[in-house]
N, C-alpha and C positions, 0 to 999 in steps of 0.2 A: 112701258116706255116712259111714263111719267116718273116712275120710281128711279129708273136709270138716269134720267135727266136731272132729277133732284140730287142724286148722289154725285153726279159730275159737277153740278153747280156748287155743291159744298166744297169740292176739291179746288175748283177754279177761283173761289173767293180769296185764296191765299196767293194766287199767282200775280206776278208783276212782270211785264214784258218790256224789252228794250228793242226798239226798231231803229236801225241805222238808215240814214238818208243823206244824200248829197245836199249841202246847204251853203248859201252865200254867207258873207260876213255879217249881214243883218239878222241872220237866223231863219230867213225864209228858205224853205226847201224847194228844190227843183222837182217838178212833178208833184206827186202827192203820195201819201201812205194809203194803201187800200186794204180791203178785207183779205186779199190773198196773202199779203205779208203778215197780217195778224194770224191767219190760219196756219201759215208755215211756222211762225214763232211758237204757237201753241203746240203744233205737232212735234217740234224739236224738244218740247218739255214733256211729251208723252200724252197730249190731249188731242183727240181727233174730232175737230169741229168743222162742219161744212162752212165754207166761206160765205155762202148765201144766207147764213143765219147770223152774220156779223154786220152790225150797223154802228154808226158813230154819233155821239152827242153833238160834237162839232167837228167839221172836217179838219184833219191835221194838215195845216199849211205852213207851220213854223216849228222850230225846235221847241220842245216843251212836253208837258204832261197832259194826257187825254184819257177819255174813257171809251172803251168799246162795249157795245151792248151785244150780248150773245142770247139769241132767242132759241133756247134748247128745246122748248116745248111750248105749246100755246099758253100754258099756265106757269112755266118755269123760265125765268129770265135772270141773267146775272150780268153785272158790270165788271169788266176786267180793266184795271188801270194799265196804261202803257206810256212809255216815254219815247219821244222821238229825239234821237241824238245825231249830231253831225258826224259824218264819216270823214 
């Protein structure tokens, strides 16, 4: 399991995601970006990651760039950058 997680982590290091969210003129988004949206974006690129394994460095509340922490195994963690864009 650890070997599979390590291989997946190596592939995920090259991934950058873009998440669309409704935002006001100030850049503040309505609601919030959550782990389900990150998991869906990863699935669209061919990566199956359980949403419960995804956490955030800082909660995405405005348009901008963030990091998602993926805990693939107790010893294998990877950070995936993502950008929140206004729809």
